[in-house]
C-alpha positions as CSV (number, residue, x, y, z in Angstrom):
1,M,115.3,88.4,121.3
2,H,114.2,88.9,121.8
3,S,114.6,91.2,122.5
4,S,116.8,94.3,126.3
5,P,121.0,99.0,132.7
6,A,118.0,97.4,133.7
7,P,117.1,93.9,132.8
8,V,115.8,94.6,129.4
9,R,116.3,93.3,125.9
10,A,118.0,95.8,123.7
11,A,117.4,95.9,120.0
12,I,119.3,96.8,116.9
13,A,120.4,100.3,116.0
14,I,121.7,99.8,112.5
15,P,122.9,102.5,110.2
16,T,123.0,102.3,106.4
17,R,126.6,102.1,105.3
18,N,127.6,104.4,102.5
19,D,130.1,102.0,101.1
20,V,127.6,99.2,100.6
21,D,125.7,99.1,97.4
22,Y,122.1,100.2,98.0
23,W,120.6,97.6,95.7
24,T,122.7,94.9,97.3
25,L,121.3,95.7,100.7
26,Q,117.8,95.6,99.3
27,F,118.2,92.1,98.2
28,V,120.0,91.2,101.4
29,I,117.0,92.3,103.4
30,V,114.5,90.6,101.2
31,F,116.2,87.3,101.4
32,S,117.0,87.8,105.1
33,C,113.4,87.0,105.7
34,F,114.0,83.5,104.4
35,G,117.3,83.2,106.2
36,F,116.0,84.4,109.5
37,L,113.0,82.1,109.1
38,A,115.4,79.1,109.0
39,A,117.7,80.4,111.7
40,R,115.2,81.5,114.4
41,I,112.0,81.6,113.1
42,S,95.8,90.5,133.1
43,E,96.4,89.9,136.1
44,T,96.4,86.3,137.3
45,S,97.2,84.2,140.3
46,G,98.7,81.2,138.7
47,D,100.2,78.2,140.4
48,G,103.5,79.9,141.3
49,F,101.9,83.2,142.2
50,R,99.7,83.1,145.3
51,G,98.5,86.6,145.1
52,E,100.8,87.6,148.0
53,G,103.6,89.5,146.4
54,V,105.3,92.3,148.1
55,L,102.6,94.8,147.2
56,N,99.8,92.7,148.6
57,R,101.6,92.5,151.9
58,V,102.6,96.1,152.2
59,A,99.2,97.0,153.8
60,S,99.8,94.3,156.5
61,G,103.3,95.5,157.3
62,G,105.2,93.6,154.6
63,A,105.4,90.4,156.6
64,G,107.7,87.8,155.1
65,M,109.4,90.1,152.6
66,G,111.8,92.1,154.8
67,L,109.5,95.1,154.3
68,T,108.3,96.9,157.3
69,G,105.1,98.9,157.6
70,S,107.3,102.0,158.2
71,T,109.3,101.3,155.1
72,L,106.6,101.3,152.5
73,A,103.4,102.2,154.4
74,R,101.5,104.4,152.1
75,S,101.0,107.2,154.6
76,T,104.7,107.8,155.2
77,E,106.4,106.6,152.0
78,S,108.7,108.8,150.1
79,E,108.2,109.5,146.4
80,P,110.7,106.8,145.3
81,E,109.0,104.3,147.7
82,R,105.6,105.2,146.2
83,A,107.0,104.8,142.7
84,L,108.5,101.3,143.6
85,R,105.2,100.2,145.1
86,S,103.4,101.3,142.1
87,A,105.9,99.7,139.7
88,L,105.6,96.4,141.5
89,E,101.8,96.5,141.3
90,A,102.0,97.3,137.6
91,L,103.9,94.0,137.0
92,A,100.5,92.5,136.7
93,H,100.2,94.1,133.2
94,H,103.0,91.8,132.0
95,R,102.3,88.7,134.1
96,Q,101.0,85.5,132.5
97,A,98.8,82.8,134.0
98,D,101.7,80.6,134.8
99,G,103.5,83.4,136.7
100,T,106.0,84.2,133.9
101,Y,106.2,87.5,132.2
102,Q,105.7,88.6,128.6
103,G,106.0,92.1,127.2
104,I,104.6,93.5,124.0
105,L,106.8,94.5,121.1
106,E,104.9,96.9,118.8
107,V,106.5,97.4,115.5
108,G,103.7,99.3,113.9
109,I,102.8,99.4,110.2
110,L,105.2,96.6,109.0
111,G,103.7,94.0,111.4
112,N,100.1,94.8,110.4
113,V,100.7,94.8,106.6
114,A,102.7,91.6,106.8
115,A,99.8,90.0,108.7
116,I,97.2,91.2,106.2
117,V,99.2,90.2,103.1
118,V,100.7,86.9,104.2
119,R,97.4,85.6,105.7
120,R,95.9,86.0,102.2
121,F,98.8,84.7,100.3
122,G,97.7,81.1,100.4
123,E,94.1,81.9,99.3
124,H,92.9,79.4,101.9
125,R,89.6,79.6,103.7
126,F,89.4,82.2,106.4
127,E,87.1,82.3,109.4
128,R,84.9,85.3,109.9
129,S,86.9,86.2,113.0
130,D,90.0,86.5,110.7
131,E,88.2,88.9,108.4
132,E,87.1,91.0,111.3
133,L,90.7,91.0,112.5
134,E,92.0,92.2,109.2
135,L,89.6,95.1,109.4
136,E,91.0,96.0,112.9
137,L,94.5,95.8,111.6
138,A,93.7,98.1,108.8
139,R,92.0,100.6,111.2
140,Y,95.3,100.8,113.1
141,L,97.0,101.8,109.9
142,L,94.8,104.8,109.6
143,G,95.9,106.0,113.0
144,E,99.5,106.0,111.8
145,Q,98.8,108.5,109.0
146,L,100.2,111.9,109.7
147,P,98.6,115.3,108.8
148,S,100.9,115.5,105.8
149,G,99.2,112.4,104.4
150,L,102.3,110.2,104.8
151,F,102.5,107.3,107.3
152,R,104.9,106.8,110.1
153,A,107.9,104.5,109.7
154,Y,107.3,103.1,113.2
155,P,105.3,104.1,116.3
156,D,105.9,107.7,117.2
157,G,108.4,107.9,114.3
158,P,108.8,110.2,111.4
159,S,107.0,110.0,108.1
160,S,108.4,107.6,105.5
161,H,107.8,107.0,101.8
162,E,108.4,103.3,102.2
163,A,106.0,103.1,105.2
164,T,103.4,105.0,103.2
165,R,103.7,102.5,100.4
166,L,103.4,99.6,102.9
167,A,100.3,101.1,104.4
168,Q,98.7,101.6,101.0
169,L,99.4,97.9,100.2
170,G,97.7,96.8,103.4
171,I,94.7,99.1,103.0
172,R,94.2,98.1,99.4
173,R,94.4,94.4,100.2
174,V,91.6,94.7,102.8
175,L,89.5,96.7,100.4
176,Q,89.9,94.0,97.8
177,S,88.7,91.2,100.2
178,N,85.2,90.1,99.5
179,G,84.8,88.7,103.0
180,V,85.9,91.9,104.7
181,L,83.8,94.0,102.3
182,A,80.7,92.2,103.6
183,L,81.4,93.3,107.2
184,P,79.1,96.1,108.3
185,P,81.9,98.1,109.9
186,L,83.9,98.2,106.7
187,R,80.9,99.5,104.7
188,E,80.8,102.3,107.2
189,A,84.6,102.9,107.2
190,R,85.2,102.4,103.4
191,A,85.1,106.2,102.8
192,R,87.8,106.7,105.4
193,F,90.0,104.1,103.8
194,H,89.7,105.6,100.4
195,A,90.3,109.0,101.7
196,A,93.5,107.9,103.4
197,L,94.7,106.3,100.2
198,S,94.0,109.5,98.2
199,R,95.7,111.7,100.8
200,S,98.8,109.5,100.8
201,E,99.0,109.5,97.0
202,R,98.8,113.3,96.9
203,A,101.4,113.5,99.7
204,L,103.8,111.3,97.8
205,E,103.4,113.3,94.6
206,D,103.9,116.6,96.5
207,A,107.0,115.4,98.3
208,G,108.7,114.9,95.0
209,E,112.0,112.9,95.1
210,K,111.8,110.7,98.2
211,P,114.4,110.7,100.9
212,R,116.5,107.6,101.4
213,D,114.4,105.4,103.8
214,A,115.8,102.5,105.8
215,V,116.9,99.8,103.4
216,S,115.0,97.3,105.5
217,L,111.7,99.0,105.0
218,R,112.2,98.8,101.2
219,G,113.3,95.2,101.4
220,F,110.2,94.2,103.4
221,R,107.9,96.2,101.1
222,M,109.4,94.4,98.0
223,L,108.9,91.0,99.5
224,L,105.3,91.8,100.6
225,E,104.4,93.2,97.2
226,I,105.7,90.0,95.6
227,L,103.6,87.9,98.0
228,D,100.6,90.1,97.4
229,T,100.6,89.8,93.6
230,N,101.4,86.1,93.4
231,G,99.4,83.1,94.6
232,P,100.5,79.6,95.4
233,H,99.2,77.9,92.3
234,A,101.7,79.0,89.7
235,A,104.1,76.3,88.5
236,P,107.6,76.5,89.9
237,R,110.5,77.3,87.5
238,V,113.5,78.6,89.4
239,V,114.4,77.2,92.8
240,P,117.5,77.1,94.9
241,D,119.8,74.1,94.7
242,V,118.9,71.2,96.9
243,G,122.3,70.4,98.2
244,T,123.2,73.7,99.8
245,L,120.3,75.1,101.7
246,A,119.6,74.1,105.3
247,P,116.4,72.0,105.5
248,P,114.0,74.7,106.9
249,L,115.3,77.3,104.5
250,K,115.1,75.0,101.5
251,F,111.5,74.3,102.0
252,V,110.4,77.9,102.9
253,A,112.5,79.5,100.1
254,W,111.1,77.0,97.5
255,S,107.5,77.1,98.6
256,I,107.3,80.9,98.8
257,T,109.4,81.7,95.8
258,A,108.0,79.1,93.4
259,P,104.9,81.1,92.4
260,F,107.0,84.1,91.3
261,A,110.1,82.5,89.8
262,D,110.5,85.3,87.2
263,A,110.6,88.0,89.9
264,V,113.2,86.0,91.8
265,E,115.3,85.4,88.7
266,R,115.3,89.1,87.8
267,A,116.4,90.0,91.4
268,I,119.0,87.3,91.8
269,Y,121.0,87.3,88.6
270,P,122.1,91.0,88.5
271,F,123.2,90.5,92.1
272,I,125.2,87.4,91.3
273,T,126.9,88.7,88.2
274,E,127.9,92.0,89.7
275,L,128.8,91.2,93.3
276,G,128.8,87.4,93.5
277,P,132.6,86.9,93.7
278,L,133.0,89.5,96.5
279,V,130.1,88.1,98.5
280,E,131.3,84.6,98.1
281,L,134.6,85.6,99.6
282,M,132.8,87.3,102.5
283,F,130.4,84.5,103.3
284,G,132.5,81.5,102.5
285,G,133.8,81.0,106.1
286,I,130.4,81.3,107.8
287,R,128.2,79.4,105.4
288,R,127.6,76.5,107.8
289,R,126.9,78.7,110.9
290,S,124.6,81.3,109.5
291,A,121.2,80.7,107.9
292,L,121.6,83.7,105.6
293,G,125.1,82.6,104.8
294,V,123.6,79.3,103.7
295,A,121.1,81.2,101.6
296,F,123.9,83.2,100.0
297,D,125.7,80.0,99.2
298,A,122.6,78.7,97.4
299,L,122.0,82.0,95.5
300,I,125.6,82.9,94.6
301,H,128.0,79.9,94.9
302,R,125.6,77.6,93.1
303,A,124.2,80.2,90.7
304,P,124.7,78.1,87.5
305,R,122.3,75.6,88.9
306,L,119.5,77.9,89.9
307,E,117.3,76.3,87.2
308,K,117.3,73.0,89.1
309,W,114.0,71.9,90.3
310,L,113.3,70.3,93.7
311,D,112.0,66.7,93.3
312,E,108.9,65.6,95.2
313,D,110.8,63.4,97.7
314,A,113.1,66.2,98.7
315,R,110.2,68.6,99.0
316,L,108.3,66.3,101.3
317,A,111.4,65.8,103.5
318,L,111.8,69.6,103.8
319,L,108.1,69.9,104.8
320,E,108.6,67.2,107.5
321,H,111.6,69.1,108.9
322,V,109.7,72.5,108.9
323,L,106.8,71.0,110.7
324,S,109.1,69.5,113.3
325,R,110.4,72.9,114.1
326,Q,107.1,74.4,115.0
327,E,106.9,75.2,118.7
328,A,104.3,74.0,121.1
329,T,102.7,77.5,121.2
330,G,102.1,77.1,117.4
331,A,104.7,79.7,116.7
332,F,107.7,79.4,114.3
333,F,110.9,80.7,115.9
334,F,109.0,82.8,118.5
335,S,108.0,85.5,116.0
336,T,104.7,86.5,114.5
337,M,106.4,87.5,111.3
338,Y,108.3,84.2,110.9
339,T,105.1,82.4,111.8
340,E,103.3,84.3,109.0
341,F,105.9,83.1,106.5
342,F,105.5,79.6,108.0
343,V,101.8,79.8,107.3
344,A,102.4,81.0,103.8
345,A,104.9,78.3,103.0
346,V,103.0,75.4,104.4
347,A,99.7,76.6,102.9
348,N,101.4,76.9,99.5
349,E,102.7,73.3,99.8
350,L,99.5,71.8,101.2
351,P,97.7,71.1,97.8
352,R,100.7,69.2,96.5
353,I,101.1,66.8,99.5
354,P,100.3,63.2,98.2
355,S,100.2,61.6,101.7
356,S,96.9,62.0,103.5
357,E,98.7,61.6,106.9
358,L,101.2,64.3,106.1
359,S,98.5,66.5,104.7
360,E,96.5,66.2,107.9
361,R,99.6,67.0,110.0
362,A,100.3,70.0,107.9
363,A,96.7,71.2,108.2
364,R,96.9,70.8,112.0
365,A,100.1,72.8,112.1
366,L,98.5,75.5,110.0
367,E,95.6,75.8,112.4
368,Q,97.9,75.9,115.4
369,A,100.0,78.6,113.8
370,R,96.9,80.6,112.9
371,A,95.6,80.3,116.5
372,Y,98.9,81.6,117.7
373,L,98.7,84.5,115.4
374,R,95.2,85.3,116.6
375,R,96.5,85.3,120.2
376,S,99.2,87.6,119.2
377,V,96.9,90.5,118.3
378,V,96.7,93.4,120.7
379,S,93.5,95.4,120.6
380,V,93.7,99.2,121.1
381,P,91.1,101.9,120.6
382,A,92.5,102.7,117.2
383,G,92.1,99.1,116.0
384,A,94.6,96.3,116.6
385,Y,98.3,95.5,116.0
386,V,100.3,92.3,115.9
387,R,102.8,91.6,118.7
388,F,106.2,91.2,117.0
389,L,107.9,88.6,119.2
390,E,107.4,86.1,121.9
391,S,109.9,86.9,124.7
392,D,108.8,85.2,127.9
393,V,112.2,83.7,128.8
394,W,113.9,87.1,128.4
395,D,111.2,89.1,130.1
396,T,110.8,86.7,133.0
397,A,114.6,86.9,133.6
398,G,114.4,90.6,133.2
399,V,111.7,91.1,135.9
400,G,113.5,88.7,138.2
401,M,116.8,90.5,137.7
402,A,115.2,93.9,138.3
403,A,113.7,92.7,141.6
404,L,117.1,91.6,142.8
405,M,119.1,94.7,142.0
406,G,118.7,96.1,145.6
407,A,120.1,94.8,148.9
408,T,116.8,92.9,149.5
409,P,114.7,91.1,146.9
410,A,111.6,93.2,145.9
411,L,109.5,90.1,145.1
412,A,108.4,87.2,147.3
413,R,110.7,84.2,147.5
414,D,108.0,81.9,146.1
415,E,107.5,84.1,143.2
416,L,111.2,84.3,142.4
417,A,111.5,80.5,142.8
418,N,108.6,80.0,140.3
419,M,110.4,82.2,137.8
420,A,113.7,80.4,138.3
421,R,112.0,77.0,137.7
422,F,110.6,78.3,134.5
423,I,114.0,79.5,133.3
424,L,115.7,76.2,134.3
425,T,113.0,74.2,132.5
426,H,113.6,76.1,129.3
427,Q,117.4,75.8,129.1
428,T,118.3,74.4,125.7
429,R,120.1,71.2,125.0
430,D,123.4,73.0,124.4
431,G,123.3,74.7,127.7
432,G,122.1,78.2,126.8
433,W,118.8,79.9,126.4
434,S,116.7,81.4,123.7
435,F,114.4,84.5,123.7
436,S,111.3,82.5,124.3
437,R,110.1,79.1,125.6
438,D,110.2,76.1,123.3
439,S,112.6,77.9,120.8
440,P,115.5,75.7,119.6
441,M,117.6,78.7,118.7
442,T,120.1,79.3,121.5
443,D,121.7,82.7,121.6
444,C,124.6,84.2,123.6
445,D,122.6,87.3,124.4
446,S,119.7,85.5,126.1
447,T,122.2,83.2,127.8
448,G,124.2,86.1,129.4
449,F,121.0,87.8,130.4
450,V,119.6,84.8,132.1
451,L,122.8,84.2,133.9
452,T,122.5,87.7,135.4
453,F,119.1,86.7,136.9
454,L,120.3,83.2,138.1
455,G,123.6,84.7,139.5
456,S,121.7,87.4,141.3
457,L,119.3,84.8,142.8
458,R,122.2,82.8,144.1
459,A,123.9,85.9,145.5
460,H,120.8,86.7,147.5
461,H,120.5,83.1,148.9
462,C,116.7,83.4,148.8
463,C,115.9,80.0,147.2
464,P,118.2,77.5,148.9
465,E,116.2,74.5,147.7
466,L,117.2,75.4,144.2
467,D,120.9,76.1,144.7
468,G,122.1,72.7,143.3
469,A,119.9,73.0,140.2
470,L,120.9,76.7,139.7
471,D,124.6,75.9,140.0
472,E,124.3,73.0,137.4
473,S,122.4,75.3,135.0
474,I,124.8,78.2,135.5
475,G,127.8,75.8,134.8
476,R,126.3,74.7,131.5
477,G,125.7,78.3,130.5
478,I,129.3,79.2,131.2
479,D,130.5,76.2,129.1
480,L,128.4,77.4,126.1
481,L,129.6,81.0,126.4
482,E,133.2,79.8,126.5
483,K,132.7,77.8,123.4
484,W,130.9,80.6,121.5
485,Q,133.2,83.5,122.3
486,A,134.3,85.0,119.0
487,D,137.9,85.0,117.9
488,D,138.2,88.8,118.7
489,G,136.9,88.3,122.3
490,G,133.3,89.6,121.7
491,F,130.0,87.8,121.4
492,G,127.5,87.7,118.6
493,A,124.0,86.6,119.0
494,W,123.7,83.1,117.6
495,G,127.0,81.4,117.6
496,K,130.8,81.8,117.4
497,S,131.9,84.3,114.8
498,S,135.4,84.4,113.2
499,L,134.8,88.0,111.9
500,E,136.3,91.0,113.6
501,K,134.1,93.8,114.7
502,R,135.0,97.3,113.6
503,R,134.4,100.4,115.7
504,G,130.9,102.0,115.5
505,P,127.4,100.7,114.9
506,V,126.8,97.7,112.8
507,G,124.9,97.9,109.5
508,E,122.1,95.7,108.4
509,L,124.4,93.4,106.4
510,A,126.9,92.9,109.3
511,S,124.2,92.4,111.9
512,I,121.7,90.2,110.1
513,A,123.8,88.3,107.6
514,L,127.1,88.1,109.4
515,D,126.1,88.2,113.1
516,V,129.2,90.0,114.0
517,P,130.2,90.3,117.7
518,T,128.8,93.5,119.2
519,E,129.5,95.6,122.3
520,D,126.1,95.5,123.9
521,V,125.7,91.7,123.6
522,T,129.3,91.3,125.0
523,G,128.3,93.7,127.9
524,R,125.3,91.6,128.8
525,V,127.4,88.4,128.7
526,L,129.9,90.1,131.0
527,F,127.0,91.2,133.3
528,G,125.9,87.6,133.6
529,L,129.3,86.3,134.3
530,G,130.0,89.1,136.7
531,M,126.9,88.2,138.8
532,V,127.9,84.6,138.8
533,R,131.4,85.6,139.9
534,K,129.9,87.8,142.7
535,A,127.6,84.9,143.9
536,A,130.5,82.4,144.0
537,R,133.0,84.7,145.6
538,N,131.9,83.8,149.2
539,D,130.0,80.6,148.6
540,P,132.2,77.5,148.9
541,S,129.3,75.3,147.9
542,M,128.8,77.1,144.6
543,Q,132.5,77.1,144.0
544,L,132.5,73.3,144.4
545,H,129.6,72.9,142.1
546,L,131.1,75.0,139.3
547,G,134.6,73.6,139.7
548,S,137.9,75.3,139.5
549,R,138.2,74.9,135.7
550,R,134.9,76.8,135.1
551,L,135.9,79.5,137.5
552,E,139.2,79.9,135.7
553,S,137.5,79.9,132.3
554,L,135.1,82.5,133.5
555,Y,138.0,84.9,134.2
556,S,139.6,84.1,130.9
557,V,136.4,84.7,128.9
558,A,135.8,88.0,130.8
559,S,139.4,89.2,130.2
560,R,139.2,88.6,126.4
561,A,135.8,90.4,126.3
562,H,137.3,93.3,128.2
563,E,140.0,93.6,125.6
564,F,137.4,93.5,122.9
565,L,135.5,96.4,124.5
566,L,138.6,98.5,125.0
567,R,139.5,98.2,121.4
568,L,136.0,99.3,120.2
569,R,135.4,102.1,122.6
570,D,134.7,105.4,120.8
571,P,137.8,107.5,121.5
572,Q,135.9,110.8,121.2
573,T,133.1,110.0,123.7
574,G,134.2,106.9,125.6
575,L,130.9,105.2,124.8
576,W,129.9,102.0,123.0
577,P,127.0,101.6,120.4
578,A,124.2,99.1,120.7
579,R,123.0,96.5,118.3
580,W,119.4,95.9,119.5
581,T,118.6,99.4,120.8
582,L,119.0,102.8,119.4
583,G,122.3,104.6,119.9
584,Y,125.1,104.7,122.5
585,L,123.5,105.2,125.9
586,S,122.0,101.7,126.0
587,G,125.1,100.0,124.7
588,S,127.3,101.9,127.2
589,A,125.0,101.1,130.1
590,F,125.2,97.4,129.4
591,V,128.9,97.5,129.0
592,M,129.6,99.4,132.2
593,A,127.2,97.2,134.1
594,G,129.1,94.2,132.7
595,L,132.5,95.4,133.7
596,V,131.9,96.3,137.4
597,E,132.1,92.8,138.9
598,H,135.3,92.0,137.2
599,P,138.8,93.0,138.4
600,F,139.7,95.3,135.5
601,P,141.1,98.9,135.8
602,L,138.2,101.1,134.9
603,D,139.0,104.6,136.2
604,A,140.0,106.2,132.8
605,I,137.0,104.5,131.1
606,R,134.6,105.7,133.7
607,A,135.9,109.3,133.7
608,Q,135.4,109.8,130.0
609,A,132.0,108.1,129.8
610,L,130.7,110.0,132.8
611,S,131.9,113.3,131.4
612,T,130.1,112.6,128.0
613,V,126.9,111.6,129.7
614,L,126.7,114.5,132.2
615,A,127.2,117.0,129.3
616,A,124.2,115.6,127.6
617,Q,121.6,116.0,130.4
618,N,118.6,118.1,129.4
619,A,117.1,120.9,131.4
620,D,114.2,118.7,132.6
621,G,116.8,116.3,134.1
622,G,116.2,113.6,131.5
623,F,118.3,112.3,128.6
624,G,117.5,111.7,125.0
625,E,119.4,110.3,122.0
626,S,118.8,111.0,118.3
627,P,118.5,108.2,115.7
628,D,121.3,110.1,114.0
629,S,123.6,108.3,116.4
630,D,123.0,105.2,114.4
631,R,123.2,106.9,111.1
632,F,126.5,108.8,111.7
633,G,128.2,106.4,114.1
634,T,128.7,108.7,117.0
635,F,126.7,109.7,120.1
636,I,124.2,112.5,119.2
637,P,122.1,113.6,122.2
638,S,118.5,114.7,121.7
639,P,116.9,117.7,123.4
640,V,113.8,115.5,123.8
641,S,114.1,113.4,126.9
642,T,112.8,109.8,127.0
643,V,112.4,107.5,130.0
644,L,114.4,104.6,128.8
645,Q,117.4,106.7,127.6
646,T,117.3,108.5,130.9
647,L,117.4,105.2,132.8
648,F,120.3,104.1,130.6
649,A,122.1,107.3,131.5
650,M,121.5,106.8,135.2
651,E,123.0,103.3,134.9
652,I,126.1,104.8,133.3
653,M,126.4,107.4,136.0
654,R,126.0,104.8,138.7
655,T,128.5,102.3,137.3
656,C,131.0,105.1,136.6
657,G,131.1,105.9,140.3
658,L,128.8,108.9,140.5
659,S,127.0,109.0,143.8
660,T,123.2,108.5,143.7
661,D,123.0,111.6,145.8
662,A,124.7,113.7,143.1
663,R,122.6,116.4,141.6
664,A,122.7,115.0,138.1
665,Y,121.6,111.6,139.3
666,R,118.8,112.9,141.5
667,E,117.5,115.2,138.7
668,A,117.4,112.2,136.3
669,L,115.6,110.1,138.9
670,G,113.1,113.0,139.4
671,F,112.4,113.0,135.6
672,V,111.7,109.2,135.7
673,L,109.4,109.6,138.8
674,K,107.5,112.4,137.1
675,K,107.0,110.3,134.0
676,Q,105.5,107.3,135.8
677,R,101.8,107.1,135.2
678,E,99.1,106.5,137.8
679,N,98.9,102.8,136.9
680,G,102.6,102.4,137.7
681,L,103.8,102.1,134.1
682,W,106.0,104.4,132.1
683,P,105.5,105.5,128.5
684,S,107.3,103.2,126.1
685,E,109.2,104.9,123.3
686,S,110.3,103.4,120.0
687,V,114.0,102.8,120.7
688,S,114.3,99.1,120.3
689,T,115.1,97.9,116.8
690,C,116.1,95.2,114.4
691,F,117.2,97.5,111.6
692,Y,118.4,101.1,111.5
693,G,115.4,103.4,110.8
694,L,112.8,100.8,111.9
695,Y,112.3,101.0,115.6
696,Y,109.6,99.6,117.9
697,R,108.2,99.8,121.3
698,Y,109.0,97.2,124.0
699,N,107.0,98.1,127.1
700,V,108.4,95.6,129.5
701,M,111.9,96.8,128.6
702,T,111.1,100.2,130.0
703,H,109.3,98.8,133.0
704,C,112.2,96.5,134.0
705,A,114.7,99.4,133.6
706,G,112.6,101.6,135.9
707,L,112.0,98.9,138.4
708,A,115.7,98.1,138.6
709,A,116.6,101.7,139.2
710,L,114.1,102.0,142.0
711,T,115.2,98.8,143.7
712,R,118.7,100.3,143.8
713,N,117.4,103.6,145.2
714,V,114.9,102.4,147.8
715,K,115.9,100.5,150.9
716,V,113.3,97.8,151.5
717,G,114.7,96.1,154.5
């Protein structure tokens, strides 16, 4: 999650490991699409929001919020007070009709090309609105072309050969669509599309030998090219073994790969014969806990039986299972990309379904999924792009957490209570939370993040009518985290890992296929447990609800996590890397925030981390970090300051004991205030990620980080 200092979802910063075979990783990333699919695939005044939040009451003296007219009255407010008021007003940009929050994750070219290619894969009937949408998605691609003729790897990112090939694929696919060609806007824009293709081809030729792009980009391009050149009507010949794949993966892998069995066979057999034994040893222990591990079991361990066909009864059972996993929103594992693959797989299977009842059910599921995908499109002047993930559980918890970071809540009690009820409603059966509502895929990261919000809410005693429900929910979350803590004391994303994390950033293989424990996820879990510990410290009622065993286990879990973090701290800088966000500033901010509410000796840790961060401050007061931090496995500052990295650096300074009145802190805050726009928002840079070299924007992440920093720096009571 989604998705992540401030209450934000961090995202992966993954370097390519030199000691891992390049072609191996290409195949890993291609098939991770299938594995992931099985594993996890504005302003309103809704019921819980009465239009009377803190900002609407500022003009009348802040009645009911602990805010006085002299505190935030516009005529006398300080610059931080004005910024906080503006940031709270700007929450409306992220608020949904039911009073929850949802940010936008913009991944750029990859998301748009996947949407164009996969929607056409099934060769099913499209509505005119879909064809118009494809044209807008293609127009967005033109805006990502650089003067050199190459295309960006991600929003605001550098040029990339693989991204250029991806963009060419999407543009050509639109130009080959008869329905889109009939649209008047395309007749007018056709010359621009052809010119863009010609410029990009010349740029690729002039560039000569291409630099080594992120493996993930090449893997996704390979997959999309296969989907683009193969329809669903070819007879299946090579399919995975029935007995080894998890049900969703069995169906999706079979349905999508059946039309291009020859391509799959060419890709799989060299991989099996060269590296099969080694990979079998690596994956044998996690096969039942990791979807990609299950996929490897099917592709490697059962290699001699790859010629086996799926019989009709097994195929229908798989279809039933996949349909049952579709969420109420129409999405599949809260992701537009996974939902695109869901659409491709089900559409491919639809002509073969003998049962009219099941066929009708599949058709309804397809329409719900397509409706969700249409809703996930974000229109911008340059065209449109596809929102990458649904993240309303994470984002709602993040906004609530940010509002509770100060001495007094910055949002109205009723608003916070509404957000808490939403979070409680969407706790999963096993006691944790996922990135988005209705998702069955619990993860430690979201669980720790949500516990930070719920623990902060209990500590403020602002929703006493919910105390019992909050304590029950928090207790179940603690139980899950205790059960899922890894053998080495850290936390991975989606379950308990028996693998030991090595020092430094994780690569694609370790992060996606193995789900190794990582420092930033462990830090967010510690942050959540720390806020629960703080809330329970002076609350006998909460202590009684949680019980002595849970409180003891909380300390035990935190102690093991602390040892995990000590072992992995970079000895040269005193910092920790992130998995879901670029570099070391974000990882260290979450770790330090996670440690402060636990009784561990931190003086030496704080001193080194603070020294490293202070030395990296830029002349404008801000901080930046280069993507080379992920590539080379050490903190590499950037002379270009960004808002989010500056906010992470401020959190490190604060949790390392630097006074908020210190010059370095005040200059960093000044940079953040200067970058805030008139509408209360901050610019969102591409620092969140799922793969090294492929970053994306996550606007609510930056906003929550800024809001949290301001609530700590502005006295509102």
